[in-house]
N, C-alpha and C positions, 0 to 999 in steps of 0.2 A: 839418400834425400831426393825426393821429386819436387822439381820446380816447375810450376805452370806458367805458361805465358800469361802476362798481365791482361791480355784481351780476354783469356779463358776465365781468369779470376773475376774479371768484371763482370762476365756473364753469370758466373757462379753467384756472385754477391746479388746480382740483379734477380736471379731467380730465387735465392733463398730470401731476399727483401720482399718479393712478390709473394712468396708462400706465407711469410710472417704477416703480411697485410691481409691475406686471405682469411687467416686464422683469426686475426684481431677483428675482422669484420663480421664473422659468423655470430657472435654473441649479439651484437648490434642488430643484425637482421632478425634473430629470434625474438629479441625485445620488441623491436619494431612490429613484428606480426601479432605479439600479444596485445600490443597497445592499440591496434586497429579496431579492438572490438568496442563497440557493436559495429558490425559490417552492413547492418540493413536496419530499417526503422524497428523500433522497439513496440511491442504490442502490450499495452496496459489492459488486461481484462477487468471489467467491472461486474462482479456477479449479480447485479440488480438491474431492474428495468430503467430506461432513461427517464430523466427528469427529477430524480431524487438526490438526496443529499450526498450519497456516493458519488454520483457523476460530477457534482460540483466540484467536490474535493479532488477527484481524479483528473478532471480537466485543468484545474489550477496549478497542480504540481507537474502534470505531464507538459504543459506549455513552457514552463520554467525549465524543466530538465531538457527539453529539445534545444535549448540555447547553448547548452555547455557540453553535452555527453557525445556529440558528433553525430547524432542522427535524430530524426524525428521520433517522438513518442506520440502515438496515437491511442485513443481510448476505444474500447469495443465492448459495448454492453452485452451481457450473456446471462440473462435471467433464468431461473428455473430452480425448483427443489430447494429453496431457501438458500440459494448460493452454491449447493453442492455439485451441480453440473459442471460449473465454471471452474470449481476448485479441482474436480477430477481431471477435466481437461488440461488445465495448466500443470498439474502435477505429473501427468503423461506426457506432457510436450518434450521435444528433443531439439528444437531449433536454437536453444539458448538465447532467444530473443523474445520470449513470452513471459510476462510477469503478471501478478494479480493484485488488486487492491483488497487486503485482508480486512476483516471487519470483526466486531464483537460477535456477531451470530456464527460467521463460519469458523472462527477460530476458538471462541470460548464457551458457545452455547450448543451448537450442532454436535460437537463430539459425545455430548453426554444426553442428547435428545433422540438421536438416531441410532438405533441398536447396531447397525452395520453402515460404515461409510467406505466408499471406494478409495478414500485418501486418508492420510494420518496427518493431522494438522501439525504435529510436532516433528515428525520423521521426514515427511515429505517436502516441507517447506522451510527455507531460510528467511528468518526476519531480516528486513533491510532497515527501515526506519518507521516509527509511528509518526504518521502525517499530521494528524489532527484529532482533537477530542471535542462535544455537544451535538455535532451534526446529527420504520418497522418493517418488516418484511414488505417489499414493494412500496416504498415512499410515493412514488409516482401515481400508481393506480389507486392507493389509498387517498392521496390528495384529490384526485378527479372524483372519487365517490363522495368525498367530504364536501367539495365545492358544489357538486351536483344535488346535495340535500339526501343522498342515499344513505349517508352515515350522519348521525348527530353529534358525534364526539370521536376523537382519535388521539392516540399518542404517536406524534410523528416527529422526526428530527426537525429542529428549528430552521436550518438553513433554507428549506424547501417552503416553509410557511412565513417566513418573515415579511415578504412583500405583501402578502394577502392580510396579515395582522395589521401591518402599518396602514393598508388601505382600508380597513375597517371591515373587511369582507369575513374575517374570521376573528374569534376572540379567543385568547390564550388565558386559561384558567389557572395554569401552574406550570412550572418548569422542574425538570427532574434533577437539575444540578445542585451542588451543594450550596452554592451561592446564586444570588439573582444575577441574571444575565445583563451585562451593560447595555445592551441594545433594547431590553425590556425591563427596565429598572422598576416599573410599578406593578410588575407580576410577581407574586410571591412563590417561593419554592414550595414543593410538596411537604418538605420537612416543617416549614414554616406554618403549615396549615394542620398540623396535629400529627403527623407521621414521622417522629423524630429519627434521625439517622438514615432516612431515605435519600438515595442518591442513584440516578440511572443515568449515564452518558453513553452516548454512541462514540466508537472511536474506529479510526481507518488508518492502516498502514501498508506500506508495500511489502510484498513477499515474491520470493523467487523459488523455483525449483531447487532443492538443495543439493541435487547432483550437478549443478553448474560449477566450473572451475573456480576456485577460490578468487582467483585474480578478477573474473568477471562479477562476483559478488562483491568485492572490495571496491571496485570502480563504481558500481551501481549505488553502493551505499554512499560513497564521497558525494556523487552527483545529486543523490536523492536528498540528503541532508542539506546540502547547499541550496536546493530548491525549495525545500519546506520552511528553511529559515530565512529566505530572501524576503526583502520589504515587500515585493509585489504579491506573493503568495500570502504573507502575514496579513496584509491589506484586504486581499480578495476574500480569505477565509473569514476575517473579522467582520466584514460586510455581511456575512452568511452566518453570524453568531457562531462560528467555529474558531477554536484556538489552535493555531499552527504550533506543532512540537519540533519535529526533526532531530529525534534523539539517536544515539548509536544503535547498530544492530544487537549489541549485548544488552543494553537497556531495553530495547523493545522486547527482546527475547524474555527478559525478567518480568516485564510488564505482562506480556501473555500469560505467562505462568501463574502469575498473581490472580489475574482475571479468571483463569480456569479454576483455581482453587476457590475463587469467590462463588462462581456460578455453579460448579458441580453439586455442592449440597443443597443449594436452592432447588435446582432442577430435580434432584432426588426426592427431596422432601414434598415438594408439590406435585410430584408424579407427572411431570409435563411431558406430553408425547406429541408427535408430529400429527398433523390433521390427517384423519382417516385411519389412524391407529387406535385400536380400543385399550 
């Protein structure tokens, strides 16, 4: 039997105790590293020109997310090719800090209009949350032409138009929603004017590249849903005739698929093609 000096045992215990402490600290450090994302400001790409409904929605949710996600969220307008340029850029991004404002056009219409896209709306993107529903290609430029008299009529998202309607500079003759807008109670819907079953609403939701780590996507969903459901965002979007939603990623994914199923036969039946394509 070997008997060690008490001082030696004490040192051994100290060493073992230190090793145990080092081992126990390791998982905490790993978890801490994961929880530090995002490590820099998040870039929210809006695939349309400034001044439209999409920017109003994006800035509202970005400002609220900046309060809780640990970094600023800034909006970056990237118009062109009906939103396809921005979608391709974000799909190919590798910094894990670039997301995009998805839209009925880029997610449910473009895949069936353009014969070849450099991105796959379902494969390359992960739905985060549906931010809002009410708020056309390039609302800003179209509104400029409308106010200048170069257009006699247009179908444009309500948020960008509401101030001009209330000021008497534009007249709204119909809304594409299923029910009348609370902000425009005297304006009948298209369905009320003889086109039964007509409903056309724009919608916007946050999307991130599907190759992001699941932990990043989960954290983004938590913060985005919280922002979309916040009283400030609800109030801001309500003033712009948009309805704040803030559903789960699974619910948003199901919604996108239902919209794709609705628009695919419509586009095929009408033989809709991009401008410049015969």
